[in-house]
Structure formats: structure tokens, C-alpha cells
C-alpha positions in Angstrom: 6.7 -16.4 7.5 10.5 -16.8 7.4 12.8 -13.9 8.0 10.4 -11.5 9.7 10.7 -12.0 13.4 13.0 -9.6 15.2 13.2 -7.2 12.2 12.1 -3.5 12.1 9.9 -1.7 9.6 8.4 1.6 8.6 4.8 1.6 7.4 3.5 4.9 6.0 -0.2 5.6 6.3 -0.5 3.0 9.0 -3.3 4.5 11.0 -6.2 3.0 9.1 -7.2 0.8 6.2 -4.6 -1.4 4.4 -1.8 0.4 6.3 -3.3 -0.4 9.7 -3.8 -4.0 8.8 -0.2 -4.2 7.5 1.1 -2.8 10.8 -0.9 -5.4 12.7 0.2 -8.3 10.5 3.9 -7.4 10.9 3.5 -7.0 14.7 1.9 -10.5 14.7 5.0 -11.8 12.8 7.3 -10.3 15.5 8.4 -7.2 13.5 8.9 -3.9 15.3 7.0 -1.1 13.5 7.1 2.7 13.2 4.0 3.9 11.4 2.9 7.4 10.4 -0.3 9.2 9.4 -1.5 12.7 8.9 -4.3 12.6 11.4 -2.7 12.6 14.9 -5.9 11.7 16.7 -6.5 8.7 14.5 -2.9 7.6 14.7 -2.7 7.8 18.5 -5.9 5.8 18.8 -4.4 3.1 16.6 -1.2 3.2 18.5 -3.0 2.8 21.8 -4.9 -0.2 20.4 -1.7 -1.9 19.2 0.3 -1.1 22.3 -2.4 -2.9 24.4 -1.9 -6.0 22.2 1.8 -5.9 21.3 3.5 -3.7 24.0 6.4 -1.5 23.1 7.0 -3.0 19.6 5.1 -0.2 17.9 5.5 3.5 17.5 3.6 6.4 15.7 4.6 9.8 14.2 2.1 12.3 12.8 3.4 13.7 9.6 2.6 14.7 6.0 4.3 12.6 3.3 4.3 15.5 0.9 6.4 17.6 3.2 10.1 17.9 2.1 11.5 16.9 5.5 9.3 13.9 6.2 11.2 11.0 4.5 14.6 11.8 6.2 12.8 12.4 9.5 11.0 9.1 9.4 14.0 6.9 8.6 16.1 8.8 11.1 13.5 8.2 13.8 13.3 4.5 12.9 17.1 4.2 13.2 16.9 5.9 16.6 14.2 3.5 17.8 15.4 0.3 16.4 19.1 0.7 15.7 18.6 -0.6 12.2 15.8 -0.8 9.7 15.0 -3.9 7.5 11.7 -3.1 5.7 9.8 -0.2 4.2 6.1 -0.3 3.3 5.1 2.7 1.2 1.3 2.8 1.7 0.2 6.4 2.3 -1.2 7.8 -1.0 -3.6 10.7 -1.8 -7.1 9.7 -3.0 -7.2 12.8 -5.3 -9.4 11.7 -8.2 -10.0 14.5 -10.8 -9.8 14.7 -14.5 -10.4 17.9 -16.7 -11.1 19.8 -13.5 -7.7 18.9 -12.0 -5.7 22.0 -11.0 -2.0 22.4 -10.9 -2.2 21.9 -7.1 -4.2 18.7 -7.6 -1.5 17.2 -9.9 1.2 18.3 -7.6 -0.4 16.7 -4.6 -1.3 13.5 -6.4 2.4 12.9 -7.4 4.4 14.6 -4.7 2.4 12.8 -1.9 2.1 9.7 -4.0 4.8 8.1 -6.2 7.4 10.9 -5.5 7.0 10.4 -1.8 7.4 6.6 -2.3 10.7 7.4 -4.3 12.0 9.7 -1.6 11.3 7.2 1.1 13.1 4.6 -0.8 16.1 6.9 -1.2 16.3 7.7 2.5 15.8 4.0 3.3 18.9 3.3 1.3 21.0 6.3 2.4 20.6 6.1 6.1 21.0 2.4 6.7 24.2 0.5 7.3 22.8 -2.9 6.6 22.9 -4.0 3.0 20.0 -6.4 2.8 16.4 -5.3 3.0 13.0 -5.4 1.3 10.5 -2.7 0.2 6.9 -3.0 -0.8 4.8 -0.2 -2.4 1.0 -0.2 -2.5 -0.3 0.4 -6.1 -3.8 -0.4 -7.3 -5.8 -1.9 -10.2 -6.4 1.8 -11.0 -2.8 1.9 -12.2 -3.7 -0.6 -14.9 -7.1 0.4 -16.2 -9.1 3.4 -17.2 -11.8 4.6 -14.8 -14.2 7.6 -15.3 -12.9 11.0 -14.1 -9.8 9.7 -12.3 -6.8 11.1 -14.3 -4.9 12.2 -11.2 -5.3 9.0 -9.1 -4.8 6.5 -11.9 -1.8 8.2 -13.4 -0.1 8.5 -10.0 -0.8 4.8 -9.2 0.4 3.8 -12.7 3.7 5.5 -11.9 4.3 3.2 -9.0 4.9 0.1 -11.2 7.7 1.9 -13.2 9.2 3.2 -10.0 9.6 -0.2 -8.4 11.0 -1.7 -11.5 13.7 1.0 -11.7 14.4 0.8 -8.0 14.6 -3.0 -8.1 17.2 -2.8 -10.8 19.3 -0.1 -9.1 19.1 -1.7 -5.6 19.7 -5.3 -6.6 20.9 -7.7 -5.4 20.8 -6.6 -1.8 17.3 -4.9 -1.6 14.2 -6.4 -3.2 11.6 -3.9 -4.3 8.0 -4.9 -5.2 4.5 -3.5 -5.4 1.0 -4.8 -4.9 -2.1 -3.9 -6.9 -5.2 -4.6 -4.8 -8.7 -4.4 -6.3 -11.8 -3.3 -4.2 -10.8 -3.5 -0.5 -13.3 -2.7 2.2 -11.9 0.4 3.9 -13.4 3.7 5.0 -12.4 5.3 1.7 -14.3 2.6 -0.3 -17.2 3.1 2.0 -17.3 6.8 1.0 -17.9 5.7 -2.6 -21.0 3.7 -1.8 -24.5 5.2 -1.7 -25.1 4.7 2.0 -21.7 3.6 3.3 -22.5 -0.1 3.4 -21.4 -3.1 1.4 -24.9 -4.1 0.7 -25.6 -1.0 -1.3 -23.3 -1.9 -4.3 -23.2 -5.8 -4.3 -22.3 -5.9 -8.0 -18.9 -4.3 -7.3 -18.1 -7.3 -5.1 -20.0 -10.1 -6.8 -19.3 -9.3 -10.4 -16.0 -7.4 -10.6 -13.8 -10.2 -9.0 -13.4 -13.8 -10.0 -13.5 -14.8 -6.4 -16.8 -12.9 -6.1 -16.2 -11.2 -2.8 -14.9 -8.0 -1.5 -11.3 -8.0 -0.3 -10.4 -7.4 3.3 -7.4 -5.2 4.5 -6.0 -8.2 6.4 -5.7 -10.1 3.1 -3.7 -7.4 1.4 -1.5 -7.2 4.6 -0.8 -10.9 4.3 0.5 -10.3 0.8 2.7 -7.5 2.0 4.2 -9.7 4.7 4.9 -12.4 2.2 6.8 -10.0 -0.1 8.9 -8.7 2.8 9.7 -12.2 4.0 12.4 -14.6 3.0 9.7 -16.8 1.5 9.7 -14.2 -1.4 13.5 -14.2 -1.7 13.4 -14.6 -5.5 10.7 -11.9 -6.1 11.8 -8.4 -7.1 10.7 -5.8 -9.6 7.3 -7.4 -9.5 3.7 -6.0 -9.4 1.7 -8.6 -7.6 -2.0 -8.5 -8.5 -3.6 -9.0 -5.1 -6.9 -8.4 -6.8 -9.1 -11.5 -6.5 -8.9 -11.9 -10.3 -10.1 -8.4 -11.1 -7.5 -7.8 -13.8 -7.9 -11.2 -15.4 -11.4 -10.4 -16.6 -12.6 -8.4 -19.6 -15.6 -6.2 -20.1 -18.0 -9.2 -20.1 -17.2 -9.7 -16.4 -18.3 -13.1 -15.1 -20.7 -13.5 -18.0 -23.8 -13.1 -15.9 -25.4 -10.6 -18.3 -23.5 -11.6 -21.5 -25.2 -13.8 -24.2 -22.5 -13.8 -26.8 -19.6 -16.2 -27.6 -21.0 -19.2 -25.7 -22.2 -17.4 -22.6 -25.4 -18.7 -21.1 
């Protein structure tokens, strides 16, 4: 993709899942990457894997996105490593999913480690750089668009991401583009936890019936969309929530019509 090679990026939550796939895609495109994660052991294992493939173009820091000092520290470290910073990918986000049982601490964690951390990273990205141009991508979710049982905290926090990127895109235009992505069901270790036995085969309807493309999304596919939004190929795209969802949000409650027998369904 145009405009990626030789650039530098931060990817939060880059040790596993969508974040890890994003780090790898950017490295493949010739981008130098600093990624972070809360689990130092997992992060160092990912770092070792990538260093073997991509050499000294990748770096890792263990940190907590909810911590007050983290955003300033991450951007400062990236400037130290790369001299300048071109891209920011806000991916780290808590999977806190509670409803009536949510405590004050649950709400605080969902927002301060989620959309508020995204906002604080964007602010530091802007404040500490000398270069005017840049691009930012935040990972949202279909959960920010729909109601799901017993998920007030997660869905509300994800829903806030779309409004954040719209406001940021307005205030940072024309030099910095800001967008977000709303994936549907992506096969990661977090999704595996939600299945009865940790396998895709245990809940085929989630993949076959919930998406127009009738297949589960892979982290690498979402990473490709992130790379596109950062690239010069997306030069006219800002303030946009890209539904990288295999058609999930295009469907209504009848799904693909496999079990419906109304309004012409067969």
C-alpha cells in the first residue's frame, strides 16, 4: 500500500489477536512498530517471534493503558526509537462485559482503559510530534452499534469510539486523518473463551448465519483494513467508521433467512 514503507507506528495491545496481526501487517509493509501489552511474558514472546522475521524494526513495552502516565511514556519512547512518529493504532481495550451487576470500578475501567485511553493517546500523538501529517485508526466493534445481552459496559464504551473519532477528525483536519473500524466476530483467544469448548466448530451458527459472507473473520483481515486506512490509498477517508464486519451490520433479525418463512423467504 502507498505511503507506509519507512514510516513509524505505535500499536497498543499488539501482543495478541487483532493487535498482533496489525503489528505484523505493518512490519510486512515496511513500517517500524512499537507495540505494547499488559502481559510482559506474552509481549516478549511476540517480540521474539517478530524480531526473528523482521529484525530490529519492532519494539515492545509492557504497560497498562489505564495508567495515567502510559500515553505520554509510549509516545515519548516511540520518538526516542524512531525520531518521528507517523501512525497510531488504538487497539487495546478491556473486555469488561457487565450490565446491572456493573460496579463503579467496572465502569471506570471500561471507559478509562477504553475510549478515554484512546483519546489520551491521540492527544499525546498530536502534542509530542513535530511532523504535521499523520493517520490514526481506533478499533471499535459491531458491539458499539447494536444491543447484546448483559453487555452494558463493553457496548457503551465501544459506542463512544465512533463519536471520539468524529470529533478528533474534525479538530485534527486537514493534517491528521482519524478513523475507526468495527469488526464483527473475529477468531481470537477472547472469542474462543465465549465458545462452549474453545473451538470454532462448537458454535457454527455464529459464523455461518451472522455474517453475509458466512465465515468467521481472521485477525489478518482486520489488520489489512487498518493498513489501508493508514495508507495514502485512504487519503480522502477521515471521520469514518469502516464496517469491517463481513456484512454483519447489514442484516436484520431474520439473518440470512435460513429459518424465516415470511415476506418471501423460502
